[in-house]
C-alpha positions as CSV (number, residue, x, y, z in Angstrom):
1,M,-10.9,25.8,-1.6
2,A,-13.3,22.8,-2.9
3,F,-13.0,19.5,-4.6
4,P,-11.9,19.9,-7.7
5,Q,-13.5,18.5,-10.8
6,G,-11.0,15.6,-10.9
7,W,-8.0,14.0,-8.9
8,Q,-5.3,14.9,-11.5
9,E,-1.5,14.6,-11.8
10,V,-0.4,14.1,-8.3
11,C,-0.9,12.3,-5.2
12,L,1.3,11.1,-2.2
13,I,2.4,7.1,-1.6
14,S,3.3,5.7,1.6
15,V,4.2,2.2,1.8
16,T,4.7,1.0,5.4
17,R,6.1,-2.2,7.1
18,A,3.9,-3.6,10.2
19,G,6.9,-4.5,12.8
20,S,7.5,-3.9,16.4
21,S,9.4,-0.5,16.9
22,A,9.3,2.6,15.1
23,S,12.6,2.0,12.9
24,I,10.9,-1.2,11.3
25,R,7.3,0.8,10.2
26,A,9.5,3.7,9.0
27,A,7.4,4.8,6.0
28,A,9.0,5.0,2.4
29,Q,7.6,7.4,0.1
30,F,7.0,6.8,-3.4
31,A,5.4,9.7,-5.1
32,A,8.6,10.9,-6.8
33,I,9.5,7.5,-8.6
34,T,5.6,6.4,-9.3
35,E,4.3,6.8,-12.8
36,S,1.1,5.0,-12.2
37,I,-0.9,3.2,-10.0
38,D,-3.9,0.8,-10.0
39,I,-6.5,-0.4,-7.1
40,S,-8.3,-3.2,-7.5
41,E,-10.6,-3.8,-4.7
42,P,-11.9,-7.2,-3.5
43,D,-14.4,-8.0,-5.8
44,Y,-18.0,-9.5,-4.3
45,P,-18.3,-12.7,-6.9
46,G,-21.1,-14.6,-7.2
47,E,-23.6,-16.4,-9.8
48,S,-27.6,-17.1,-10.2
49,I,-28.6,-20.7,-10.0
50,P,-31.6,-21.6,-12.2
51,N,-34.5,-23.1,-9.6
52,T,-37.5,-25.0,-11.2
53,A,-40.1,-22.4,-10.6
54,G,-38.0,-20.9,-13.5
55,G,-36.6,-18.2,-11.4
56,R,-32.8,-17.4,-10.4
57,V,-31.6,-17.8,-7.1
58,W,-28.6,-16.0,-6.2
59,K,-25.3,-18.0,-4.7
60,Q,-22.5,-15.6,-3.0
61,T,-19.2,-16.7,-2.8
62,P,-16.5,-15.3,-0.2
63,Q,-15.2,-11.7,-1.1
64,E,-12.0,-11.8,-3.2
65,D,-8.5,-10.7,-2.8
66,G,-7.6,-6.9,-3.6
67,E,-4.4,-5.8,-5.6
68,I,-2.5,-2.4,-5.4
69,T,-0.4,-2.3,-8.6
70,L,2.5,0.7,-9.1
71,E,4.5,1.0,-12.2
72,M,8.0,2.8,-10.7
73,Y,11.4,4.0,-11.9
74,P,13.5,2.9,-9.0
75,I,17.0,3.6,-9.1
76,E,19.0,1.5,-6.1
77,A,18.4,-1.0,-3.6
78,S,18.1,1.3,-0.4
79,A,15.0,0.7,1.5
80,G,13.3,2.8,4.6
81,D,12.4,6.1,5.5
82,A,15.8,7.5,5.7
83,E,16.5,6.7,2.1
84,N,12.7,7.6,0.0
85,N,11.8,7.1,-3.2
86,K,14.9,4.3,-4.6
87,G,12.7,1.1,-4.6
88,L,11.3,-1.8,-3.3
89,F,14.1,-4.4,-4.1
90,Q,14.5,-5.0,-0.3
91,Q,11.1,-5.1,0.5
92,F,10.4,-8.0,-2.3
93,A,13.4,-10.0,-1.5
94,G,12.8,-9.9,2.4
95,T,14.5,-9.8,5.7
96,A,14.7,-12.1,8.8
97,A,11.4,-11.6,11.0
98,D,11.3,-7.8,11.9
99,A,15.3,-7.3,10.7
100,A,15.9,-3.9,9.7
101,Y,17.3,-3.6,6.0
102,D,20.3,-3.5,4.7
103,T,21.7,0.2,4.8
104,A,25.4,-0.2,4.7
105,E,26.8,0.3,1.2
106,P,27.5,-1.6,-1.2
107,I,23.8,-2.5,-0.5
108,S,22.3,-6.2,-1.4
109,T,19.1,-7.7,-1.2
110,L,18.4,-10.8,1.2
111,L,20.8,-13.6,0.2
112,T,20.7,-16.5,2.3
113,A,17.8,-18.7,4.5
114,T,17.4,-21.5,7.0
115,P,16.2,-24.8,6.0
116,G,12.8,-25.9,7.6
117,V,12.3,-22.6,9.5
118,D,8.8,-20.3,8.6
119,R,9.6,-17.5,5.7
120,T,6.8,-15.6,6.6
121,R,6.5,-12.3,4.5
122,S,6.8,-8.8,5.9
123,R,3.3,-7.3,5.7
124,F,2.6,-3.2,4.2
125,R,0.2,-1.2,5.0
126,V,0.1,0.8,1.2
127,T,-1.8,4.8,1.3
128,V,-2.6,6.9,-1.5
129,L,-3.5,10.2,-0.9
130,W,-5.0,12.8,-3.2
131,T,-5.3,16.4,-2.0
132,N,-5.6,20.1,-2.0
133,D,-4.2,20.9,1.0
134,D,-1.3,23.4,1.1
135,S,-2.7,25.2,4.6
136,G,0.1,27.7,5.3
137,G,2.7,26.1,2.8
138,T,3.1,22.9,5.1
139,P,1.2,20.2,3.1
140,P,1.5,16.8,4.4
141,T,4.5,15.1,3.2
142,T,3.2,11.4,3.8
143,A,0.0,9.7,2.6
144,E,-0.4,8.5,6.2
145,E,-0.5,12.2,7.9
146,A,-3.6,14.4,8.7
147,T,-4.8,17.0,6.7
148,A,-5.5,20.3,7.7
149,A,-8.8,21.9,8.3
150,S,-10.8,23.4,5.6
151,T,-9.4,21.6,2.7
152,D,-10.4,18.6,0.7
153,S,-8.9,15.5,0.8
154,L,-9.6,11.5,-0.8
155,R,-7.1,8.6,0.8
156,F,-7.3,5.1,0.3
157,S,-5.3,2.8,2.5
158,A,-4.8,-1.3,2.5
159,M,-2.9,-3.2,5.0
160,G,-1.8,-6.5,5.6
161,C,-0.4,-6.4,2.0
162,R,1.9,-9.0,0.7
163,L,4.8,-7.6,-1.8
164,I,3.9,-10.8,-4.6
165,S,5.4,-9.2,-7.5
166,H,8.1,-7.2,-8.4
167,K,8.9,-7.5,-12.5
168,A,12.0,-5.2,-13.8
169,D,12.2,-4.2,-17.8
170,F,14.7,-2.2,-19.6
171,T,12.3,-2.4,-22.9
172,D,11.9,1.2,-23.1
173,G,15.7,2.1,-22.7
174,I,14.7,3.1,-18.8
175,L,14.5,0.8,-15.8
176,K,11.0,0.4,-15.0
177,V,9.6,-2.0,-12.3
178,T,5.8,-3.1,-11.8
179,A,5.4,-4.0,-8.4
180,T,2.2,-5.4,-7.1
181,F,0.7,-5.8,-3.5
182,K,-2.3,-8.4,-2.5
183,Y,-4.0,-7.8,0.4
184,P,-7.5,-9.9,1.8
185,A,-10.7,-8.7,1.8
186,M,-10.9,-8.8,5.8
187,N,-8.6,-10.4,8.5
188,K,-8.5,-13.9,10.1
189,A,-11.1,-13.1,12.8
190,G,-13.5,-11.8,10.1
191,D,-14.3,-8.6,11.7
192,V,-11.9,-6.2,10.4
193,K,-12.0,-5.1,7.1
194,M,-8.6,-4.4,5.6
195,S,-8.7,-1.4,3.1
196,R,-10.6,1.7,3.7
197,W,-11.8,5.0,2.1
198,D,-11.9,8.1,3.9
199,S,-12.3,11.7,2.5
200,G,-13.0,15.3,4.1
201,A,-14.8,18.0,2.7
202,Q,-13.7,21.4,3.7
203,T,-12.6,19.0,6.7
204,A,-9.3,17.3,7.8
205,I,-8.9,13.6,7.7
206,T,-7.0,12.2,10.5
207,A,-3.5,10.7,10.7
208,L,-3.4,6.6,10.5
209,S,-2.0,5.0,13.7
210,A,1.0,3.1,13.7
211,Y,1.4,0.2,11.8
212,D,2.1,-1.8,14.9
213,D,-0.6,-4.6,14.2
214,E,-0.9,-6.0,10.9
215,D,-4.8,-6.1,11.0
216,S,-5.7,-3.4,13.2
217,W,-6.5,0.4,12.4
218,T,-6.2,1.3,16.0
């Protein structure tokens, strides 16, 4: 195999919540209900300032936030690995810190909050994988998995993502949600970039580690 002329039509999309336990971190797969993906990496803004010599001095400003937008067709409020491809309703509404999503039918998004108590929202890792890995008939089933040797792949991942927007519309006669994740360019300490690209030409790319630390790739 070799890299295609262009990555087209299909990809895998995984959304993983940062958490202390495997059940909290369970990745949800969204390729089956997603129509389009927009990845806006953090810009490096700046401007040139005129000096008295008639020249220009470049003034760099801090790198901005990045955004990932998914246009999807959700069907219910289930969430988590056991209920893939349903929607991001509970992820947007949020839960108590490190708490599981509602799985008891009928399902409701979070209905209450405690006055005066911190309402830190969940952090997510959003990963998109394009690959021609169909090796042995066992291709990867999530965007976070390793690919096989002698295959070609391209993967984008961003961590520390907050789900900042979840807009539903029925304008075209079908329920569609536009969900936007926003992530910082760097972590608080300034020593970890919060997004990455990986690719492998006739080479395996490695699996992402468990998302138990919101600003670590290891």
